[in-house]
C-alpha positions as CSV (number, residue, x, y, z in Angstrom):
1,M,8.4,37.9,-1.6
2,Y,10.0,39.4,-4.7
3,A,8.7,43.0,-5.2
4,V,9.3,45.6,-7.9
5,K,9.0,49.4,-8.0
6,L,7.7,50.3,-11.5
7,S,8.6,53.2,-13.6
8,D,6.3,56.2,-13.7
9,T,4.7,55.3,-17.0
10,S,4.3,51.5,-16.3
11,A,2.8,52.2,-12.9
12,F,0.5,54.8,-14.5
13,V,-1.1,52.3,-16.9
14,T,-1.3,49.6,-14.2
15,L,-3.2,52.1,-11.9
16,L,-5.6,53.0,-14.7
17,T,-6.3,49.3,-15.4
18,G,-7.1,48.5,-11.9
19,R,-8.2,45.0,-10.9
20,E,-11.6,44.7,-12.7
21,V,-10.6,43.1,-16.0
22,H,-7.8,40.7,-15.3
23,T,-9.2,39.0,-12.2
24,S,-7.6,35.6,-11.8
25,P,-6.1,34.8,-8.4
26,H,-2.6,34.5,-10.1
27,T,-3.0,37.9,-11.7
28,L,-4.1,39.6,-8.4
29,R,-1.1,38.0,-6.6
30,Y,1.2,39.4,-9.3
31,L,-0.3,42.9,-8.9
32,D,0.1,42.7,-5.2
33,M,3.9,42.4,-5.7
34,M,4.1,45.8,-7.4
35,D,4.8,49.3,-5.9
36,L,2.6,51.5,-8.0
37,S,3.4,54.8,-6.2
38,P,5.6,56.2,-9.0
39,G,2.6,56.5,-11.2
40,E,0.5,58.5,-8.9
41,D,1.7,62.0,-10.0
42,L,1.3,61.2,-13.7
43,I,-2.2,59.7,-13.1
44,R,-3.3,62.9,-11.3
45,K,-2.1,65.0,-14.2
46,C,-3.9,62.9,-16.8
47,L,-7.1,62.7,-14.9
48,R,-7.2,66.5,-14.8
49,I,-7.0,66.3,-18.6
50,W,-10.0,63.9,-18.8
51,P,-11.3,62.3,-15.5
52,H,-12.6,59.1,-17.1
53,L,-9.3,57.9,-18.7
54,D,-9.4,54.7,-16.6
55,Q,-12.6,53.7,-18.4
56,L,-10.9,53.9,-21.8
57,V,-8.1,51.6,-20.6
58,K,-10.5,49.2,-18.9
59,N,-12.7,49.0,-22.1
60,R,-9.7,48.3,-24.4
61,K,-8.2,45.7,-22.0
62,R,-11.5,43.8,-21.7
63,C,-12.0,43.9,-25.5
64,I,-8.5,42.5,-26.1
65,L,-8.8,39.8,-23.5
66,D,-12.1,38.7,-24.9
67,E,-10.9,38.6,-28.5
68,T,-7.8,36.7,-27.5
69,L,-9.8,34.1,-25.6
70,E,-12.2,33.7,-28.5
71,C,-9.3,33.1,-30.9
72,L,-7.9,30.5,-28.5
73,S,-11.2,28.8,-28.2
74,G,-10.9,27.9,-31.9
75,G,-7.8,25.7,-31.2
76,I,-4.9,28.1,-31.5
77,G,-2.2,27.2,-29.0
78,Q,0.2,30.1,-28.9
79,V,0.0,33.8,-28.3
80,V,2.6,36.5,-29.0
81,I,2.3,39.7,-27.1
82,L,4.4,42.5,-28.7
83,G,5.5,45.3,-26.4
84,S,4.0,43.5,-23.4
85,G,5.8,45.4,-20.6
86,I,4.7,44.4,-17.1
87,D,1.0,44.0,-18.2
88,T,-1.0,41.0,-16.9
89,L,-2.6,39.7,-20.1
90,S,-0.2,36.7,-20.4
91,L,-0.9,35.6,-16.9
92,E,-4.7,36.0,-17.3
93,V,-4.6,34.0,-20.6
94,V,-2.7,31.0,-19.1
95,S,-4.9,31.2,-16.0
96,R,-8.1,30.8,-18.1
97,T,-6.8,28.2,-20.7
98,E,-5.0,24.9,-20.8
99,G,-2.0,24.1,-22.9
100,V,-1.6,27.6,-24.4
101,A,1.9,29.0,-24.6
102,V,2.4,32.8,-24.4
103,Y,5.5,34.6,-25.7
104,E,6.0,38.2,-24.4
105,L,8.4,40.5,-26.3
106,D,9.7,43.8,-25.2
107,T,13.0,45.7,-25.0
108,D,12.9,46.2,-21.2
109,N,11.7,44.5,-18.0
110,M,11.6,41.0,-19.3
111,D,14.0,39.7,-16.7
112,T,12.1,41.4,-13.9
113,K,8.8,40.1,-15.3
114,R,10.2,36.6,-15.4
115,R,11.0,36.7,-11.7
116,L,7.6,38.2,-10.8
117,L,5.8,35.5,-12.8
118,D,7.8,32.7,-11.3
119,E,6.9,33.9,-7.8
120,A,3.3,34.9,-8.4
121,A,2.3,31.7,-10.4
122,P,4.9,29.0,-10.3
123,E,2.5,26.4,-11.5
124,L,1.7,28.4,-14.7
125,A,4.7,30.6,-15.3
126,G,6.4,27.9,-17.4
127,R,3.9,28.5,-20.1
128,I,5.0,32.1,-20.4
129,R,8.2,33.0,-22.2
130,C,9.7,36.5,-21.6
131,V,11.8,37.5,-24.6
132,T,14.0,40.5,-24.7
133,A,13.7,41.9,-28.2
134,D,13.8,45.2,-30.1
135,L,10.5,45.5,-31.9
136,G,12.2,48.0,-34.2
137,R,14.0,45.0,-35.7
138,P,11.1,42.8,-36.7
139,S,13.1,39.9,-38.3
140,E,15.4,39.7,-35.2
141,A,12.4,39.8,-32.9
142,A,10.7,36.9,-34.7
143,A,14.0,35.0,-34.5
144,R,14.3,35.5,-30.8
145,A,10.7,34.4,-30.3
146,A,11.5,31.2,-32.3
147,K,14.6,30.6,-30.2
148,A,12.3,30.7,-27.1
149,G,10.0,28.1,-28.6
150,W,7.5,30.0,-30.7
151,R,6.6,28.1,-33.9
152,A,6.3,30.1,-37.1
153,D,4.6,27.2,-38.9
154,V,1.4,27.0,-36.8
155,P,-1.2,29.8,-36.2
156,S,-0.7,32.4,-33.5
157,V,-2.7,35.1,-31.9
158,L,-0.6,38.3,-32.2
159,V,-1.5,41.0,-29.7
160,L,-0.4,44.6,-30.3
161,E,-1.8,46.7,-27.4
162,G,-0.4,50.1,-26.6
163,V,2.4,49.9,-29.1
164,S,1.1,50.7,-32.6
165,Y,1.3,54.5,-32.0
166,Y,5.0,54.2,-31.1
167,L,6.2,51.8,-33.8
168,G,5.5,53.8,-37.0
169,E,3.9,52.6,-40.1
170,R,6.7,50.6,-41.7
171,I,7.7,48.7,-38.6
172,L,4.1,48.0,-37.4
173,W,3.2,46.2,-40.6
174,D,6.5,44.6,-41.1
175,I,6.4,43.0,-37.6
176,I,2.9,41.6,-38.4
177,R,4.3,40.3,-41.7
178,Q,7.4,38.7,-40.0
179,F,5.4,36.8,-37.4
180,G,3.0,35.6,-40.1
181,A,5.4,34.4,-42.7
182,G,4.8,30.8,-42.1
183,S,1.1,30.6,-41.0
184,E,-2.2,32.4,-41.0
185,N,-2.5,34.4,-37.8
186,H,-5.2,36.3,-35.8
187,V,-4.0,39.8,-35.1
188,I,-5.5,41.9,-32.4
189,L,-4.5,45.5,-33.0
190,E,-5.2,48.5,-30.8
191,Y,-4.6,51.9,-32.5
192,L,-5.1,55.6,-32.1
193,V,-7.5,57.2,-34.7
194,P,-6.9,60.5,-36.6
195,F,-8.2,63.8,-35.3
196,D,-11.0,64.0,-37.8
197,S,-12.4,60.7,-36.5
198,I,-12.9,62.1,-33.0
199,E,-15.6,64.5,-31.7
200,P,-14.1,68.0,-32.0
201,E,-14.4,68.8,-28.3
202,R,-12.5,65.6,-27.4
203,A,-9.9,65.6,-30.2
204,H,-7.3,67.3,-28.0
205,I,-7.4,64.7,-25.2
206,P,-5.0,62.0,-26.6
207,D,-2.3,64.5,-27.5
208,D,-2.6,66.2,-24.1
209,V,-2.2,62.9,-22.4
210,F,0.7,61.9,-24.5
211,D,2.3,65.3,-23.8
212,A,2.0,64.6,-20.1
213,I,3.5,61.1,-20.5
214,G,6.3,62.5,-22.6
215,E,7.4,64.7,-19.6
216,Y,8.4,61.4,-17.8
217,L,10.4,59.9,-20.8
218,S,13.9,60.6,-21.9
219,D,13.1,60.3,-25.6
220,R,10.6,62.3,-27.6
221,L,7.2,60.6,-28.4
222,D,6.3,60.5,-32.1
223,I,2.7,59.3,-32.3
224,Y,1.4,57.3,-35.3
225,R,-2.4,57.2,-36.0
226,L,-4.4,54.8,-38.1
227,D,-7.9,55.1,-39.7
228,H,-10.0,52.0,-40.2
229,D,-9.8,52.2,-44.0
230,M,-6.1,52.0,-43.8
231,V,-6.3,49.0,-41.5
232,R,-8.6,47.2,-43.9
233,K,-6.2,48.0,-46.8
234,R,-3.2,46.7,-44.9
235,A,-5.1,43.6,-43.8
236,A,-5.8,42.9,-47.5
237,D,-2.1,43.6,-48.4
238,L,-1.2,41.0,-45.8
239,G,-3.4,38.4,-47.5
240,G,-6.2,38.7,-45.0
241,R,-9.2,40.7,-43.8
242,V,-10.6,42.6,-40.8
243,V,-12.9,40.2,-38.9
244,R,-14.2,42.6,-36.3
245,R,-13.9,46.3,-35.4
246,H,-14.5,47.8,-32.0
247,T,-14.9,51.5,-31.3
248,M,-14.7,52.8,-27.8
249,H,-18.5,53.2,-27.9
250,T,-19.0,49.5,-28.7
251,M,-16.3,48.4,-26.2
252,E,-18.1,50.3,-23.4
253,I,-21.4,48.8,-24.3
254,H,-19.9,45.3,-24.2
255,R,-18.1,45.9,-20.8
256,T,-20.7,47.9,-18.9
257,G,-24.0,47.6,-20.8
258,A,-24.2,51.4,-21.2
259,T,-22.6,54.3,-23.0
260,R,-22.0,56.7,-20.1
261,H,-18.6,57.9,-21.2
262,F,-18.5,57.2,-24.9
263,P,-22.0,58.0,-26.2
264,T,-21.2,58.0,-29.9
265,E,-18.9,56.2,-32.3
266,R,-16.7,59.3,-32.5
267,S,-16.5,60.0,-28.8
268,G,-13.4,57.8,-28.3
269,W,-9.9,58.0,-29.8
270,V,-8.8,54.4,-29.5
271,E,-10.1,51.4,-31.5
272,V,-9.4,47.7,-31.5
273,C,-9.7,45.4,-34.5
274,R,-9.2,41.7,-35.1
275,M,-7.6,40.7,-38.4
276,L,-6.8,37.5,-40.1
277,A,-3.4,37.9,-41.7
278,R,-1.2,35.7,-43.9
279,P,1.7,37.8,-44.9
280,G,3.5,34.9,-46.6
281,A,0.7,34.9,-49.2
282,A,1.1,38.7,-49.7
283,E,4.9,38.3,-50.2
284,T,4.3,35.6,-52.8
285,R,2.1,38.0,-54.8
286,G,4.8,40.6,-54.6
287,G,3.9,42.3,-51.3
288,P,2.0,45.6,-50.7
């Protein structure tokens, strides 16, 4: 069996996610091939900051999976996951659908992921393309996806999970524009909200967690935050609109039926929204 020892940060997120959201047999086989021990020290540090951090990750992943599957139920046949890393969303999507192609883009680990997928799910792995691309160069990333088979002229579901707060404003919206130049897309965007949108007693948590993560990285982390009004404005600039907004409060209700950890709309610091975007139309009008 091919096995891989993950980096501290990749193993950390995988440990927080657990096995409760992406549950297909192929996904579980894929997870069994990973050595998650490098993430154990970081997860201990972060759970000391806030002991329910895993619930935030599970909520957002369930929300993103459900929104992706709902988009695909309307007939869309391709998904682009930007900054996918070793996450299991692609495998869960192809396990639950027929005929859908998934294109994963990231700067690292795509060759490793290709081998893992081929071994964990040989009958499905051909529907997943692992594309090495620098998301900081949006036009080049779109060209690499197209070379791998992605079609710019038909609708896609674009998934941006765990990357918006690293990309920065210009690159984030440019990459959504580049991947939508030829067709209307559904965009599922996860983002970190500003301090004043979080209950004061919890506003420190995301920065403390990112500080802990930063100790395991060679480069400095610069975190970019978005408020919902800005997301709505940018969606309009891209020729589209926000279809649905999820706070951590509503995500927890949907996943668990209760609000044990996120009792108010302001008790979380991560949101997910689904947008319709047609950047080609915005560029015709002169752009934002």
